[in-house]
Steps between C-alpha positions, in 0.01 A plus 500: 500500500833337392496230244424171674570279201861639446590481874347160535692355206827658631448348841439156346778505250756652746688676225624857549327733255568876452401710790289783372451841654183694433702798367834353391787729537714297258490193294511174679845375572542120437802322630598184695484443879878525518513829323211634717691405824802688375292806421367529852684770705684385812421687831483445875136463635337683786163439649508817713165670515301210320139447566277280305240778491746701288382300206118543469329183360266349385353785313244531206702721269276468202179554704332178373405384847776238490799561733851384389476170702170416315646609169784239542273229609271561205787525256695184609195268538541218239116482471232763505497607863193556715467868579237621733357846568767748594758308297537230753675194345364183661620223269729420201803293432852633583845346444745607758833472321722526813386151612310355203160481680168575345232667710130556448423722813653851501524488883809279465679749283707807577594767243881510519705805416771334297750732671345548852420848613766497766760387256385765255541767779856366575580509128406862421122546554576692822593791268179485302196713531192360668330481153773290352506260790126453455552436130765240583275316759217476245697433176260332267681598189771228523431136476643388835575804716203361683417129498240294671675213695416284795485686831739246642774580251437872510533509869803278499666739262397804708743791410804278397700530192628207286817479718283351786188388319397326178175326391480144640435366150840467350362542141365842585822653616637626162165664429498645849839647458405656172188645638695639802770659273240631257309676784812656639606624162144623425492711803866604522573312817845400622651161643738438778794274488340176625200545282728572194705186566184290537358630172827440322521144611142449393565659158794264445273194569211628290686527170352759261185561708329795307415813686280785371412822674391847441554794737207604706341835423681787665179661612498550881884497544 
């Protein structure tokens, strides 16, 4: 089970901390959001062949009876969550940083893929193995590759990138941009022109927003 104290504090503080891989392939790279945006490779996107089922989730990778959705709920609860038989999370306290709301019932939460599955497919995941796509869809080794947010904001976001959707809470947008860029760098994903332009504009308004990431393990490529 992932560390609920660390994830819970990260969700509350809304500061980007290093994104750790289980088996790091290199030392963490720490930079600013602006530098991170510049490091993203530019490429056209294609959704040809995409199916959500290409990314298997939510799985119980460590065989502790808690699937990755439940792991995130447990980790991000700001109080000790209530967990019933079969690792069913029934109560806790979660801060949805997209809109600044606090919830106590998990039914009102979605687990958002910071970079949506369809966007990941468009940006390079179409060339991955099935195993690597599964690892991406259940990435518990980074602070906010997966994040618990209100279902309303997650469904409003859908599969959009920052050129067409940003969190409704303005104070969350620099953190969101850093999380987005860190996820793309972590997994070696590309950006298209409108996305790059939107991220560049955000970086300019966010000043020296810190960004830290570490490459995902290359197992399953």
